[in-house]
C-alpha positions as CSV (number, residue, x, y, z in Angstrom):
1,M,76.9,101.1,111.1
2,F,79.0,98.5,112.9
3,K,79.5,98.4,116.6
4,P,83.0,99.6,117.6
5,E,84.0,96.1,118.6
6,A,83.6,95.0,115.0
7,I,87.0,96.5,114.3
8,F,88.5,93.4,116.1
9,I,87.2,91.1,113.4
10,P,89.9,92.0,110.9
11,M,92.4,91.9,113.7
12,V,91.4,88.4,114.5
13,G,91.7,87.6,110.8
14,Q,95.3,88.9,110.7
15,V,96.2,86.8,113.8
16,A,94.6,83.8,112.3
17,L,96.7,84.3,109.1
18,T,99.8,84.5,111.2
19,A,98.9,81.3,113.0
20,V,98.2,79.5,109.7
21,V,101.5,80.6,108.2
22,W,103.3,79.5,111.5
23,C,101.7,76.0,111.3
24,Y,102.6,75.8,107.6
25,M,106.2,76.8,108.2
26,Y,106.6,74.0,110.8
27,Y,104.9,71.5,108.5
28,T,107.2,72.3,105.6
29,R,110.3,72.3,107.8
30,I,109.5,69.1,109.6
31,T,108.6,67.4,106.3
32,E,111.9,68.5,104.7
33,I,114.0,67.7,107.7
34,T,112.5,64.2,107.8
35,R,112.9,63.7,104.0
36,L,116.5,64.7,104.1
37,N,117.2,62.9,107.4
38,I,118.8,66.1,108.9
39,K,119.8,65.9,112.6
40,P,118.4,68.6,114.8
41,Q,121.8,69.5,116.1
42,Q,122.7,70.8,112.6
43,F,120.3,73.8,113.3
44,K,122.4,75.4,116.0
45,C,123.6,78.0,113.5
46,P,121.0,79.8,111.3
47,K,123.3,79.6,108.3
48,A,123.3,75.8,108.6
49,E,119.5,75.8,108.3
50,S,119.5,77.9,105.2
51,Q,122.2,75.7,103.6
52,Q,120.4,72.4,104.5
53,L,116.8,73.3,103.5
54,I,115.7,73.9,100.0
55,K,114.5,77.3,98.9
56,G,110.8,76.1,98.8
57,V,110.9,75.7,102.6
58,A,112.3,79.2,103.2
59,G,109.1,81.0,101.9
60,P,106.9,80.3,104.9
61,S,109.6,81.3,107.3
62,D,110.3,84.5,105.5
63,N,106.6,85.2,105.3
64,L,106.1,84.6,109.0
65,S,108.8,87.3,109.6
66,N,106.9,89.6,107.3
67,L,103.7,89.0,109.3
68,L,105.5,90.3,112.4
69,E,106.6,93.6,110.7
70,M,104.1,95.9,109.1
71,P,101.0,94.3,110.7
72,T,102.2,95.7,114.1
73,L,101.2,99.1,112.7
74,F,97.9,97.5,111.7
75,Y,97.3,96.2,115.2
76,A,98.2,99.6,116.7
77,A,95.9,101.4,114.3
78,L,92.9,99.2,115.1
79,L,93.5,99.5,118.9
80,T,93.8,103.3,118.5
81,L,90.5,103.4,116.6
82,Y,88.8,101.3,119.2
83,V,90.1,103.2,122.2
84,T,89.3,106.6,120.7
85,R,85.9,105.4,119.5
86,W,86.8,106.6,116.0
87,T,85.8,103.3,114.4
88,N,83.4,103.5,111.5
89,D,82.4,101.5,108.5
90,T,85.2,102.9,106.3
91,Y,87.9,101.9,108.8
92,F,86.3,98.5,109.1
93,Y,86.3,97.9,105.4
94,L,89.8,99.2,105.0
95,A,91.0,96.9,107.7
96,C,89.2,94.0,105.9
97,V,90.8,94.9,102.6
98,Y,94.2,95.0,104.4
99,V,93.8,91.5,105.8
100,V,92.6,90.1,102.4
101,L,95.7,91.7,100.7
102,R,97.9,90.2,103.4
103,I,96.3,86.8,102.8
104,L,97.1,87.1,99.1
105,H,100.6,88.2,99.9
106,S,101.2,85.2,102.1
107,F,99.7,82.8,99.6
108,V,102.1,84.1,96.9
109,H,105.0,84.1,99.3
110,C,104.4,80.6,100.5
111,T,103.7,79.1,97.1
112,F,104.9,80.3,93.7
113,N,106.7,83.4,95.1
114,H,106.6,85.6,92.0
115,I,108.4,88.7,93.3
116,M,106.6,91.4,91.3
117,T,103.2,89.9,92.2
118,R,104.2,89.8,95.8
119,F,105.6,93.3,95.7
120,R,102.4,94.8,94.1
121,I,100.2,93.2,96.7
122,Y,102.5,94.3,99.5
123,F,102.6,97.9,98.1
124,V,98.8,98.2,97.9
125,S,98.4,96.7,101.4
126,T,100.8,99.2,102.8
127,L,98.9,102.1,101.1
128,V,95.7,100.8,102.7
129,L,97.5,100.7,106.1
130,Y,98.8,104.2,105.6
131,G,95.3,105.3,104.6
132,I,94.0,104.1,107.9
133,W,96.8,105.9,109.7
134,G,96.1,109.0,107.7
135,G,92.5,109.0,108.9
136,I,93.8,108.5,112.5
137,A,96.2,111.5,112.1
138,Y,93.4,113.6,110.7
139,N,91.1,112.7,113.6
140,A,93.9,113.3,116.1
141,F,94.6,116.8,114.8
142,A,90.9,117.7,114.3
143,T,90.0,116.8,117.9
144,A,93.2,118.1,119.5
145,L,93.3,121.5,118.0
């Protein structure tokens, strides 16, 4: 059995993934801006950016946005598990599976970006996340009623 604090390990992994994608996004953007000799003032309007940058550079930016959407429910779930002391091995492993799936999703999104591959990974990761929340809901009802 893990200590309750172990639930923060996958959370740190998810934050690290977000940081890596953020760095990669800036690397690809700066490289492309330099290569195309684009002036920073051209980026005042978001549409100007999408018109100037090639589609290969959009992947990391889009992925970063994704990492600030569903994972918010992940962070909330893990904090809920910790505060209520409902953490256990099952939740820990599910959280780790979620992070691994999000890493795979980010890799696909930032590289070859095959939509169906990306969708399948996203779908399974969301089911894992909803599984965690299903367990939280069960515990909430079981202890409250």
